[in-house]
C-alpha positions in Angstrom: 0.0 -0.1 0.2 1.6 3.2 -1.0 1.4 6.1 1.6 0.7 9.6 0.7 2.2 12.5 2.8 1.8 16.6 2.9 4.7 18.5 1.4 5.0 22.0 1.8 7.6 23.6 0.0 8.7 27.4 -0.3 6.5 29.1 -2.4 7.9 33.0 -2.2 10.1 35.4 0.1 9.0 39.0 0.1 10.4 41.9 2.0 13.7 41.5 1.5 15.6 44.6 0.3 19.2 43.4 1.4 20.7 40.0 3.0 23.7 40.3 4.9 25.3 37.2 3.2 26.7 38.9 0.1 28.2 42.1 -0.9 25.8 44.8 -2.9 27.3 46.3 -6.2 26.7 48.8 -9.1 26.0 47.7 -12.7 28.3 48.9 -15.1 26.2 51.6 -16.2 25.3 53.0 -12.8 22.0 53.0 -12.8 20.6 49.8 -11.2 21.9 48.5 -8.1 22.3 44.9 -7.2 21.5 43.7 -4.0 21.2 40.0 -2.7 17.9 38.8 -1.4 18.7 35.4 0.3 18.8 33.0 -2.8 17.8 35.5 -5.5 19.5 39.1 -7.1 17.1 42.6 -6.7 18.2 44.8 -9.2 17.6 48.4 -7.6 16.2 51.1 -10.0 18.3 54.0 -7.1 16.4 56.7 -8.1 13.0 55.4 -8.4 13.6 53.2 -4.8 11.7 50.4 -6.6 12.9 47.3 -7.5 13.2 47.0 -11.4 13.5 42.9 -11.5 14.4 39.7 -9.1 16.8 37.4 -10.6 15.4 33.7 -9.5 15.5 29.9 -10.5 12.2 29.7 -10.7 12.4 26.0 -12.2 13.9 25.0 -8.8 10.7 24.2 -6.5 12.5 22.0 -4.1 15.7 21.4 -2.3 17.2 24.0 0.3 17.7 27.3 -0.5 20.8 28.6 -1.8 21.6 31.9 -0.4 23.5 34.0 -2.7 27.1 34.9 -1.3 28.8 37.0 -4.2 27.5 39.2 -6.8 29.6 40.9 -9.7 28.7 42.8 -12.9 30.3 41.5 -16.0 32.5 44.5 -17.4 32.2 44.0 -20.8 28.6 43.7 -21.1 25.7 46.2 -19.0 23.1 43.1 -19.2 25.3 40.1 -17.7 26.3 39.7 -13.9 27.5 37.0 -12.0 26.1 35.2 -8.4 28.2 33.0 -6.6 26.1 30.5 -4.2 26.3 28.8 -0.6 26.5 25.4 -2.5 29.5 26.6 -4.8 27.9 27.4 -7.7 28.3 29.9 -10.2 25.8 31.8 -12.2 25.5 34.3 -15.2 22.6 36.1 -15.6 20.8 38.1 -18.1 19.4 41.1 -16.5 17.2 42.1 -19.6 15.3 38.8 -19.8 16.0 37.7 -16.3 17.3 34.4 -16.8 20.3 32.3 -15.9 22.3 31.8 -18.8 25.1 29.4 -17.5 25.4 27.5 -14.1 29.3 26.9 -13.4 30.2 24.1 -10.7 33.4 23.9 -9.4 33.5 24.8 -5.7 32.8 22.4 -2.4 32.6 25.3 -0.4 30.4 28.9 -0.6 31.5 31.4 -2.9 33.5 34.5 -1.2 34.4 36.4 -3.7 34.0 36.5 -7.8 36.4 38.9 -9.6 36.4 40.0 -13.4 39.4 40.6 -15.5 39.2 44.1 -17.4 37.6 42.7 -20.5 35.3 39.9 -18.9 36.6 37.1 -20.7 37.9 35.7 -17.1 36.2 35.2 -13.7 37.9 34.3 -10.7 36.2 32.8 -8.1 37.1 32.2 -4.3 35.3 29.9 -1.8 35.4 28.6 1.6 36.7 25.5 0.5 40.3 27.2 0.1 40.8 26.9 -3.6 40.6 29.6 -6.4 39.1 28.4 -9.7 39.8 30.6 -13.2 36.8 30.2 -15.6 36.5 30.9 -19.4 32.9 33.1 -19.3 32.9 32.6 -22.9 33.7 28.9 -23.5 31.3 28.3 -20.3 34.2 26.0 -18.8 36.5 26.2 -15.9 40.3 26.5 -17.2 42.3 25.4 -13.8 42.1 25.5 -9.9 44.8 26.7 -7.9 45.6 25.6 -4.2 47.8 27.0 -2.0 46.1 28.7 0.6 45.3 26.9 4.2 41.9 29.0 5.0 39.1 30.3 3.0 39.7 32.8 0.3 38.4 36.5 1.2 39.6 38.6 -2.1 41.1 38.5 -5.4 42.5 41.1 -7.9 43.5 40.8 -11.5 46.7 42.5 -12.6 46.3 42.9 -16.1 49.5 44.0 -17.4 51.4 40.8 -16.4 48.4 38.4 -16.2 48.8 37.8 -12.5 46.1 37.4 -9.8 46.7 38.1 -6.2 44.5 36.4 -3.8 43.9 37.2 -0.1 43.0 34.7 2.8 42.1 34.0 6.2 45.5 32.7 6.6 47.2 35.9 7.0 48.8 35.6 3.3 48.8 37.3 0.0 49.5 34.9 -3.0 50.4 36.5 -6.5 49.7 33.3 -9.3 50.7 33.7 -12.6 48.3 32.7 -15.0 50.3 31.5 -17.7 52.4 29.4 -16.2 49.3 28.4 -13.5 51.9 28.9 -10.1 52.1 31.1 -7.3 55.5 33.7 -7.7 55.5 35.1 -4.4 53.8 34.7 -0.7 53.5 38.0 1.1 53.4 37.8 4.4 53.6 40.4 7.6 49.6 40.6 8.5 49.0 39.9 12.2 45.6 38.3 11.3 43.2 37.6 8.4 43.1 39.4 5.6 39.6 40.4 4.2 40.1 42.4 1.5 42.2 43.7 -1.2 41.7 45.9 -4.7 44.2 47.6 -7.2 43.5 50.9 -8.4 42.1 51.2 -12.1 45.5 52.2 -13.0 47.4 49.3 -11.4 50.1 51.0 -9.7 48.8 50.3 -5.8 47.3 47.6 -4.3 45.7 47.9 -0.8 45.1 45.4 1.6 42.9 45.4 5.3 42.4 43.0 7.8 42.1 43.0 11.9 45.0 45.5 12.5 45.2 49.0 13.0 46.7 50.0 9.6 45.8 49.6 5.8 48.9 48.4 4.3 49.5 49.6 0.4 52.2 47.8 -2.1 53.4 49.0 -5.0 53.2 46.9 -8.6 55.6 45.7 -10.8 54.7 46.5 -14.6 55.8 44.4 -17.3 56.2 45.3 -20.8 55.6 42.7 -24.0 58.5 41.1 -23.9 58.0 40.3 -20.2 60.7 42.8 -18.5 60.0 44.7 -15.8 59.2 48.6 -16.0 60.7 51.1 -13.8 58.2 52.9 -11.4 57.2 56.5 -12.4 57.2 57.5 -8.4 60.4 57.1 -6.4 59.2 55.5 -3.1 60.8 55.2 0.4 61.2 51.7 -0.3 63.4 51.9 -2.8 67.0 51.7 -0.9 68.1 48.7 -3.0 69.5 48.4 -6.5 66.6 47.6 -9.4 69.4 45.4 -10.7 69.3 43.3 -7.6 65.7 43.4 -7.1 64.1 39.7 -7.5 62.1 39.3 -11.2 59.7 37.4 -9.5 58.5 40.3 -6.9 55.3 41.9 -8.5 54.5 43.8 -5.0 56.5 46.0 -3.3 55.9 47.1 0.2 55.0 50.6 0.0 54.2 51.8 3.5 50.8 52.0 5.9 48.5 54.3 7.1 46.7 54.2 10.0 43.2 54.1 10.6 40.6 55.8 12.6 38.4 52.6 13.5 39.2 49.9 15.8 37.2 47.3 14.2 38.6 45.1 11.6 38.4 45.9 7.9 35.6 44.5 6.1 36.0 46.0 2.7 38.4 48.1 0.5 37.7 49.7 -3.1 38.7 51.8 -5.4 36.2 54.2 -7.4 36.2 54.0 -10.8 38.3 57.1 -11.7 40.9 55.8 -9.0 41.0 59.3 -6.7 39.2 57.9 -3.9 39.7 54.8 -1.8 37.0 53.4 0.3 37.7 51.6 3.4 34.7 49.8 5.5 35.1 48.7 8.8 32.9 45.7 10.3 31.2 48.4 12.4 28.9 51.7 11.0 32.1 53.5 9.4 33.3 53.7 6.1 36.4 55.9 6.1 37.0 57.6 2.4 40.6 58.7 1.3 41.5 60.7 -1.6 44.1 59.5 -4.0 46.6 62.0 -5.3 47.9 61.8 -8.7 51.7 61.7 -9.2 52.1 65.4 -9.7 50.3 66.1 -6.6 52.1 63.8 -4.5 55.6 65.0 -6.0 54.4 68.5 -4.5 53.4 67.4 -1.3 56.8 65.1 -1.0 59.0 68.2 -1.9 56.7 70.2 0.5 57.5 67.8 3.1 61.0 67.4 2.2 61.6 71.7 2.1 59.9 71.5 6.1 62.5 68.9 6.9 65.3 70.9 5.7 64.3 73.8 7.3 64.1 72.2 10.9 67.7 70.7 10.3 69.0 74.1 9.3 67.4 75.6 12.3 68.7 72.6 14.4 72.2 73.5 12.8 72.6 77.2 13.8 71.4 76.5 17.3 74.0 73.8 17.9 76.8 76.4 16.3 75.7 79.0 18.8 76.0 76.8 21.5 79.6 75.6 20.3 78.4 71.8 18.8 79.9 71.4 15.4 78.6 68.1 14.8 76.2 67.8 11.6 73.7 65.4 10.7 74.1 64.2 6.6 72.5 65.7 4.2 70.2 64.7 2.0 70.8 63.2 -1.6 69.8 66.2 -4.4 67.7 63.8 -6.2 64.0 63.9 -6.3 62.2 64.0 -3.3 61.1 60.3 -2.1 57.1 59.9 -2.2 55.5 58.1 0.9 52.3 56.9 1.2 51.0 59.5 3.3 52.0 61.5 0.4 49.6 59.9 -2.0 46.8 58.8 0.2 44.9 61.4 1.9 41.8 60.8 4.5 39.3 63.1 3.2 36.2 61.9 5.2 34.4 59.4 7.4 30.6 58.8 6.5 28.5 57.0 9.3 25.8 55.4 9.5 22.8 54.3 11.4 23.1 50.8 11.7 26.0 48.5 11.1 27.6 48.3 7.7 27.5 45.2 5.4 28.7 45.9 2.3 29.8 49.2 0.0 29.9 49.8 -3.8 31.0 53.0 -5.3 29.3 54.0 -8.4 30.7 54.3 -12.0 28.7 57.3 -12.8 29.5 60.4 -10.7 26.7 63.1 -10.5 27.5 66.9 -10.9 27.1 67.9 -7.4 29.4 65.4 -5.8 32.9 64.0 -6.4 31.4 59.9 -6.2 28.5 58.7 -5.1 28.7 55.1 -2.4 25.8 52.9 -1.6 25.6 51.1 1.3 23.7 47.9 2.5 22.8 48.0 6.3 22.2 44.8 8.4 18.3 46.0 9.0 17.5 45.2 5.8 18.0 48.6 4.8 20.1 50.0 1.4 21.4 54.0 1.9 23.1 55.8 -1.0 25.4 58.7 0.0 26.8 62.0 -2.0 30.7 62.1 -1.2 31.7 65.8 -1.3 35.3 67.2 -0.3 34.1 68.4 2.8 31.2 66.5 3.8 29.1 63.2 2.6 25.0 63.8 2.4 22.3 60.9 2.2 20.7 61.2 -0.9 18.6 58.1 -1.0 17.1 55.3 1.6 15.4 52.3 0.5 13.4 51.0 3.3 9.8 51.0 2.6 9.4 47.0 1.8 10.8 45.2 4.9 11.4 45.5 8.6 14.4 46.8 10.3 14.7 43.6 12.5 13.8 40.0 12.9 10.4 39.3 12.3 8.8 37.8 15.8 5.6 36.4 14.4 3.4 36.3 11.4 -0.4 35.5 11.1 -2.8 35.2 8.2 -6.3 36.4 8.1 -9.2 34.1 7.8 -9.6 33.8 3.9 -5.8 33.9 3.5 -5.9 37.6 1.6 -3.8 39.3 4.2 -1.1 38.6 6.5 0.2 40.8 9.6 4.0 40.1 11.0 5.5 41.7 14.2 8.3 43.1 14.6 10.8 45.5 17.0 9.2 48.9 16.2 6.1 48.3 13.2 3.4 46.1 12.3 3.1 45.3 8.6 0.2 44.3 6.7 1.0 42.1 3.4 -0.6 40.9 0.4 0.5 37.1 0.5 0.1 36.4 -3.1 1.7 39.9 -4.5 4.3 40.0 -1.5 3.6 43.8 -1.7 3.6 45.8 1.6 -0.1 47.5 2.2 0.0 49.0 5.3 2.8 49.8 8.0 2.1 50.9 11.5 4.6 52.1 14.3 4.1 49.7 17.6 5.9 48.2 20.2 8.1 45.3 20.1 5.6 42.9 18.9 6.2 39.1 19.7 2.8 37.4 18.7 -0.3 38.7 16.6 -3.6 37.3 15.5 -6.5 38.8 13.7 -9.9 39.6 15.3 -13.1 37.5 13.6 -13.9 39.6 10.5 -10.5 40.4 9.7 -11.0 44.4 10.2 -8.8 44.8 13.7 -5.6 42.7 14.9 -4.4 42.3 17.9 -0.6 42.3 18.8 1.1 41.3 22.4 3.9 43.4 22.8 7.5 42.8 24.9 6.4 45.3 27.5 3.5 43.3 28.3 0.7 45.5 26.5 -1.7 44.6 24.2 -2.2 46.8 21.0 -5.4 46.9 18.9 -4.8 47.5 15.2 -7.3 48.7 12.6 -6.0 47.2 9.5 -8.0 49.0 7.0 -6.7 52.5 8.4 -4.0 51.4 9.1 -3.6 52.9 12.8 -3.0 51.7 16.6 -6.4 52.2 18.1 -5.9 51.3 21.8 -3.3 49.9 23.9 -4.3 47.6 26.8 -1.7 47.1 29.6 -2.2 43.4 30.0 0.9 41.4 31.8 3.6 42.8 34.1 6.0 40.4 31.6 6.3 40.3 27.7 3.4 38.5 26.0 4.5 35.2 24.9 1.6 33.5 23.0 -1.9 34.7 22.2 -4.4 32.4 20.9 -8.1 32.6 19.6 -10.7 30.8 21.2 -12.8 28.8 19.1 -16.3 30.7 19.6 -14.6 33.7 18.1 -15.6 36.3 21.1 -12.1 36.3 23.0 -8.6 35.0 23.1 -6.2 33.6 25.5 -2.6 35.3 26.1 0.8 33.5 27.9 3.3 35.8 29.5 6.6 35.5 31.5 4.6 37.1 34.7 3.2 33.2 34.9 -0.2 34.6 34.0 -2.3 32.8 31.5 -5.2 35.6 30.8 -8.7 35.4 29.4 -10.4 38.1 27.0 -13.1 39.3 25.5 -14.3 41.8 22.7 -15.9 44.8 23.5 -16.6 47.7 21.7 -16.1 51.5 22.8 -17.0 54.5 21.4 -15.0 57.2 20.8 -15.2 60.3 23.1 -17.0 63.7 21.3 -17.0 61.3 18.0 -19.7 58.8 17.0 -17.5 56.0 15.6 -16.6 53.1 18.0 -14.0 51.0 18.3 -12.7 47.3 19.6 -11.5 47.3 22.8 -10.7 43.8 25.1 -11.3 43.3 28.7 -10.1 40.6 31.4 -12.2 37.9 32.2 -10.2 35.3 34.0 -6.5 34.6 35.2 -4.7 31.3 35.5 -1.8 31.8 37.4 1.2 29.4 36.4 4.6 28.5 38.4 7.1 29.5 35.6 7.1 31.4 32.6 4.5 30.9 29.9 5.8 30.2 26.5 3.1 28.9 24.8 -0.7 28.6 24.9 -3.0 26.3 22.7 -6.9 25.8 23.1 -8.9 22.7 21.5 -10.5 22.8 18.7 -14.1 22.4 21.0 -12.7 24.8 23.7 -12.8 22.1 26.5 -9.1 21.9 27.0 -6.0 24.4 27.6 -2.4 23.5 26.7 0.3 25.5 28.4 3.7 25.3 28.0 6.3 26.6 30.9 9.9 27.6 30.5 10.8 24.4 33.2 11.7 22.2 30.0 14.8 19.2 30.0 17.7 21.8 28.8 20.5 20.0 30.8 18.9 16.5 29.5 18.9 17.5 25.9 22.1 19.1 25.7 23.4 15.1 27.4 21.3 13.3 25.0 22.7 15.9 22.0 26.3 15.3 23.0 25.4 11.5 23.4 24.4 11.2 19.5 27.4 13.7 18.1 29.5 11.2 20.1 27.9 8.0 18.5 28.1 9.8 15.1 31.6 10.4 15.6 32.0 6.8 16.5 30.8 5.8 13.7 32.5 7.5 11.2 35.9 6.9 12.8 35.3 2.7 12.3 34.0 3.4 8.8 37.0 5.6 7.7 39.7 3.6 9.9 41.0 2.0 6.7 40.6 4.7 4.2 43.7 6.7 3.4 43.6 10.2 5.1 43.4 13.3 3.0 46.5 15.0 2.8 47.1 19.0 2.3 47.7 20.3 -1.4 51.1 21.2 -2.0 52.3 24.5 -2.5 51.1 26.5 -5.4 49.2 23.2 -6.4 47.2 23.4 -9.7 43.8 21.1 -9.9 40.7 20.1 -12.3 38.4 23.4 -12.2 35.3 21.3 -12.0 33.9 19.3 -9.4 31.8 15.9 -9.2 27.8 16.6 -9.3 24.8 14.4 -9.9 24.7 15.9 -13.5 28.2 14.8 -14.4 27.2 11.1 -12.9 24.0 10.9 -15.1 25.9 12.3 -17.9 28.7 9.5 -17.7 26.1 6.8 -17.5 24.1 8.5 -20.7 27.2 8.1 -22.9 28.5 4.5 -21.2 24.6 3.5 -22.3 25.0 4.8 -25.6 28.4 3.2 -26.2 26.4 -0.1 -25.1 23.7 0.6 -28.0 26.5 1.5 -30.5 28.2 -1.6 -29.5 25.2 -4.0 -30.0 24.3 -1.9 -33.5 27.8 -2.7 -34.8 27.2 -6.2 -33.8 24.3 -6.2 -35.7 25.4 -4.5 -38.6 28.3 -7.2 -38.8 26.2 -10.0 -38.4 23.8 -8.7 -41.3 27.1 -8.0 -43.5 28.1 -11.7 -42.9 24.5 -12.4 -44.0 24.8 -10.8 -47.0 27.8 -12.7 -48.1 25.8 -16.1 -47.7 23.5 -14.9 -50.1 20.5 -13.9 -47.8 19.6 -10.4 -49.0 17.2 -9.3 -46.1 17.1 -5.7 -45.3 19.2 -4.1 -42.5 17.0 -1.9 -39.9 18.4 0.0 -37.3 17.3 -0.6 -33.6 14.7 2.1 -32.9 16.6 3.8 -30.3 19.0 5.0 -32.5 16.9 7.1 -34.3 18.1 6.6 -37.8 21.5 7.5 -36.5 24.7 5.8 -37.2 26.3 4.4 -33.9 29.1 6.9 -34.4 26.8 9.8 -34.8 24.5 8.4 -31.8 27.7 8.3 -29.3 28.6 12.0 -30.7 25.1 13.3 -30.0 25.4 11.9 -26.0 28.7 13.6 -25.9 27.5 16.5 -27.2 24.2 17.2 -25.0 26.9 17.3 -22.2 27.1 21.0 -20.9 30.5 22.5 -21.5 31.3 23.1 -17.4 30.4 19.4 -17.2 32.5 17.9 -20.0 35.5 17.1 -18.2 34.0 15.6 -14.9 32.0 13.5 -17.1 35.1 12.2 -18.9 37.1 11.9 -15.9 34.4 9.2 -14.5 34.6 6.8 -17.4 36.5 3.7 -17.4 39.3 2.9 -19.4 37.7 0.8 -21.9 34.9 2.9 -22.2 37.7 5.7 -23.0 39.1 3.8 -25.8 35.7 3.6 -27.6 35.3 7.2 -27.5 39.0 8.0 -28.8 38.4 5.7 -31.9 35.6 7.4 -32.7 37.2 11.0 -32.6 38.4 10.9 -36.0 34.7 10.5 -37.7 33.6 13.0 -35.5 36.8 15.4 -36.6 35.1 15.3 -40.0 32.4 18.0 -39.1 33.9 21.1 -38.9 31.3 22.3 -36.2 32.9 19.3 -33.6 36.8 20.2 -34.1 36.9 22.1 -30.7 34.7 19.3 -29.1 37.0 16.4 -30.3 39.9 18.5 -29.2 39.0 19.0 -25.7 38.1 15.4 -25.5 41.3 14.0 -26.8 43.5 16.1 -24.3 41.2 15.1 -21.5 41.5 11.3 -22.1 45.0 11.4 -23.0 46.1 13.3 -19.7 44.0 10.8 -17.9 45.2 7.6 -18.9 48.6 8.3 -20.2 50.2 5.9 -18.5 47.7 2.9 -19.5 48.0 4.4 -23.1 51.9 4.4 -23.4 51.4 0.6 -21.8 49.2 -1.0 -24.2 50.8 -1.3 -27.8 47.7 -1.6 -29.7 46.9 2.1 -29.3 49.7 3.4 -30.5 48.5 3.5 -34.5 45.3 4.7 -33.3 47.1 7.7 -31.4 49.6 8.7 -34.2 46.6 8.7 -36.4 45.1 11.2 -34.2 47.9 13.3 -33.8 47.8 13.8 -37.7 44.5 14.4 -38.3 43.7 16.8 -35.0 46.7 18.8 -35.9 45.9 19.4 -39.6 42.0 19.9 -38.4 43.2 22.6 -35.6 45.7 24.4 -38.2 42.9 24.8 -40.5 40.1 26.2 -37.7 43.4 28.9 -37.0 43.8 29.9 -40.6 39.9 30.3 -41.0 40.3 32.6 -37.7 43.0 34.2 -39.1 41.7 35.1 -42.5 38.2 36.2 -40.7 40.3 38.5 -38.2 41.8 40.3 -41.3 39.3 40.6 -43.1 37.6 42.3 -40.1 40.9 44.3 -39.5 40.7 45.7 -43.3 36.9 46.7 -42.8 38.0 48.5 -39.6 40.8 50.5 -41.8 38.2 51.1 -44.5 35.5 52.1 -42.2 38.2 54.7 -40.4 39.6 56.1 -43.8 35.9 57.1 -44.5 35.4 58.3 -41.1 36.0 61.6 -39.4 36.3 59.7 -36.2 38.9 57.0 -36.2 39.5 54.1 -34.5 41.4 55.5 -31.5 41.5 54.5 -27.6 40.2 57.4 -26.0 41.9 56.3 -22.7 45.4 56.1 -24.3 44.6 59.7 -25.4 43.1 61.0 -21.9 46.7 59.4 -20.4 48.7 61.7 -23.1 47.0 64.8 -22.2 47.2 64.4 -18.4 50.9 63.7 -18.8 51.2 66.9 -20.6 49.1 68.8 -18.2 50.8 67.3 -14.9 54.6 68.3 -16.7 53.5 71.9 -17.3 51.9 72.0 -13.7 55.3 70.7 -12.5 57.0 73.3 -14.7 55.4 76.2 -13.0 55.7 75.0 -9.6 59.9 74.6 -10.1 59.8 78.3 -11.5 57.9 79.6 -8.4 60.3 78.0 -6.2 63.5 79.2 -7.9 61.8 82.8 -8.3 61.0 82.6 -4.0 64.7 81.5 -3.3 66.0 84.4 -5.5 
C-alpha cells in the first residue's frame, strides 16, 4: 500500500531588500544597484527606489535555499552579472531577460568572492574550500584550479599588465599567481590577522590590503612590458633602497607603506572608485573611511613640501648647535627627486557614519555633477542607503526602506480568508498581500512578539515585549488602543473557538482570558474594538506557548521549566555515537592530505549531473556496440546470399553508431564535460578515442574533439603508453587533429584579417578614427602634469631669488 504525505515547499519570500550574506554592487551603467535577497538577486532602480527585476531560478521548486554569497557585474556587458551561491555554484544572469544563461560548478564550499578581468573574458572565484577557480566565461568552462591557501579565500584582484592574479585569505597571506604558468610566484606575509579585502586602483599602480590590524597596507605593482621585462616605477618610493638590478624578478608586489586607520574594528571591504581618485575602507561597524588618492604630480609636490620643511628644521637645529659650540652635522639628503611616501599619496578625506552596522559598500561608476562620488551602503537592518561624497562632507541622498522590517520578524499570522498577512517586529506591524508580496500597511507599534486577526479581519491584536496588547485597525493602518495586559512580555496569543475572545500567556507566570468589546470614541459617533480581562490562571513558571482545543474544552500551556541539561546531554551522546561510527568506517581509508604549495587541479567538481551524463555516455556506447554487432552479422548474412534489408534499432533514431555516441557526448554541458570524462572507465575511453576520427570530419565539432582527446590523453596517459595496440590510433589522431586545428586557425586568422581590413576602410571614410580614448586621455594628463610641475619649479626658483 502506497502512503501519501503532505509536502510543504517555499513558494515566495517578500519584504527582503538586502541580505547580509553577500555584497552589493552597481552595474556597469551605474543606474541599477544589485543587492542579494536570500536566494535571489534584486535589481534596484536607485533613483526611483523600486525593485525593477528579481533574478531567481523559478524551475527549482525543491531542495534547500541556495543563498547568494557574492555578486559581480560583467565589465564587457551591461546586461550580464555573475552570482555565487552557498553550494559553491556560480550563475551568469541576463538582467534584460531575467534568466540564468550559464551555471558553473567547481567549488565544494560557499563562494566568497567573484572578480572579472578588465575585458570580462575571465572570471576568478574564491571559496570557503580554500581554492581559486579560473573560468572562461565565453567558453563556459573552468580552466584550472589554484591551491595553496590554508583557509578560505576572502578576496581576489587581477593584474592585467602581467596576466597575474592576487589572492587574499584568512590564513594571513597574500599570493600572486602567474596565470600563464599556473603557479604561485610570490607569497606575502606581514599581517598579524586574517586578510579580509584587497583592491587595485584602475591605473594598477597600488594594491591595498585590509585586515583586523589597525593599519591599511599598500604595495606598489611592478609592471611588465610585452617582452616580460619589468618596467621601472614612475614614482620613487621610500622603499627603493636597493639597486633595481638586484631586485627579484619574481617580485610583483613591493611594500609601499602603511596608514593608520581611524576605526578600531576590522576591515571588511576596501574598494577604489572607477576613476581611482578615491579609496573607501569599510570597517565591520558603522563607519566608512574615504581617502583621497593624489596623482603623481600632486604627490610629488606634497613630498617636496615635506622635504623643504624637513630641511628648514635641520637648518634651524644647525644654527642652534653652532651657537652652542656643537659643530656636529647630520648627513645631508640626496639632491635627487624627493622620495614619495604613502602619506603623500593617500589622504583621509572624511568618514561616513551610518545608523546601523554596514554589511557592504559599492562605488557608483557614474559621478553626479554635485559630488565627487556616489557610495551605496547595505545595512544589517534590511536597508539600502546611497551617500553623495563631497570634499568636505557626505550627504545621504536615497534610502530604500519601505518594504521590509528593520529587524527580525517575531510573528506572522494569516487572516481567515488568507488574503492578508500580518507580521510584527521591534517597532512596527506590517500588513502584506501574500499573493503578490506587496506591503499594504506599515503601523508603528511596540516590540511585537505575537499577533492574531480578530474575527472579521478588520482588527488585529498584537502582544508586545512590554506586556501590552495593541489593537490595530487594519483598514486605516492605525493603532486604536493599547491595553496594559501583563507585567511581563506577552509570549503567546491564541483565539478561542467561539470567536468571542482569546487567551494570552506571559513571562509573568499568568494565563489570561480576554473578551472583545466595543467602545465609542469620546466626542465622536464612531466606535472601535477593545478587550477586557475575564479570567486569570497563575502558573509556576514563565509561559511560552498557549494552545486551545477545537472544542474549547482544554487548554495546553508550555512553561519554561523544560529538559535543558538533559537535552544537551542527549545531543552530546548522539554526536559521540555519530563520530564513533564515522571513525570505525573510515579507519582503513587513506587520510586526505593538504595540497602542496601552489598546486593546480581540475576546475570542476563531481555532481549528480556529471554522473548522470557519464551513465548516458556509457549507455550510448553499449547501444552503439550492439548496433555494430548487428551490422556485422547482417554483412555476414549478405555474403552468404541472404539479401534481407537491414533495419537499425529504434533507439538509434536513424543515426549511425558513431553519430549516436556523438549526440550523447554533445548533450553534456560544456562545464561538466571534463568531470564526465573523468568518470569513464579506460575501456569506454578507448571506444570514444576510436570514434574521434569520424567526429573530426564535422567542422563544428573540431573544438569538442580536441577537448575530449586532451582530457582522455592526460587522464589515461600511463595506460595508453603501456598498451601497444593503441599506438596506431594515437598516431592517426595526431595527424588528423593537427591538420584540423591548423585549418580552424587559418580560418579564424583570415576572418580577423578581413575584419581588420574593414575597420581600416571605415576609419578612412569616417572623421572619427578608431582610437583608444583612454590612451589619449593619459597623454593629455601627462602633458598637464609636466606643465604644472614646470610652473612649480619656476615659482620655487623665484621665491629662492
